[in-house]
N, C-alpha and C positions, 0 to 999 in steps of 0.2 A: 714386732716388728719380725720379718722374716730372715731367717739367715741365707747369707749367700758365702761366697768361699771367698770373698774378700775379707783380709784380714781387719780386726776391728780397731778403729784408733783409740790413743789412751783416755782414759776417762769413762768409756763403756763400762754399762752395767748390764750383766748378764744373770740368767739363770740356765744352770748346767742340769743336763739330762738327769732325773731322778733327784735334781737339788731341791732344796727348800730355801734357802741362805742365797741373798744377791749378793753378787760380786763385782767390785769396781776392778776394771783394767788397770794395771800401775805400772805393767813391763809386756815387754813382747821380745821373742825370739830369747827367751831365755835358758839358758846354761845352768843346770844344778846337781847336787849329787843327790840320787836316790837312795832313800834310808833304807830301804829291803834289799836292794841290790850292789850299793856302795859305790855305783858306777855313774859318770857324768852321763846326764840325759838331758834331751833337746825337748821343751815345752814351746808353743805358739804363744802363750800367755801367762803371765805371772798376775795371778788375781787376792785383794784384801777384801775380808768381809765387809760387806755395805750394812750400815752406816760408820761402823767404828772405824774402818781405814787400815792401813798398814801396821803388823805386829807379828815380828819376826817368827813368834811360835804358832800362827796361825796362816801362813802365806801358802797359798795354795797354785800349782802349777797345773796347766789343763791344756788341752789341744782345741783348736778352733771347731773339730767337729763332735766335742763333747758338750756344746754350746746348746741349751734346747731353746731358749728365748732371751732375743735381745729388749730390754728394759727402756733401755736410751743409748742412742751413740753418740760417742765423744765428738770434741771439735777436729775439723779438717781440714786442712789445706793445702798450697802448693807443696810444702816440705812434706806434708803426710805422704802426697802422690810419689814423691822421689823417695821417701822412705820405703814404700812398699816395691819399687821397681828391684830397689837395693835388696830388700829383704826376698824376694822373691830367687833372686840370682844367688844370694847366702844361701836360704834354706835349701836350694837343688844341691848346692857344693857339701853344705853339711852332711846330706844321706850318704855322700861318698866317701867321708872320713870317718875314722875310729874316735870316738869321743873314749880316751883312756884317761882324762886329766892334764894331756901334755898340750890341750890345743888353748890357745888365748881366744877368746870369744871377741868377737866383732865389735865396733862400736858404732859401725855405720857412719861414721864421719862426724858423732854429735861429739 
């Protein structure tokens, strides 16, 4: 599957550029503490190794542009469409804010 600029739904399975392990998308719009810098960092996706699933020690955070290939696209409906609208607005605003640990992540109304 080709990559477009649209954020992938939960459950999508991807390969990252130079990656050898499939990842399943388990979260989007993640704020996490970068272990090398100690600063809060934004990522488009939170992934788990496929097929084993979520393990806090192997959770991978990555950006949309890091995806090389979409193996499977997850479920999408009208709620997904609404999420993408809100996410786009939120992502624009987060670039204007300082991620210094004082920010509370959005829940997108869910």
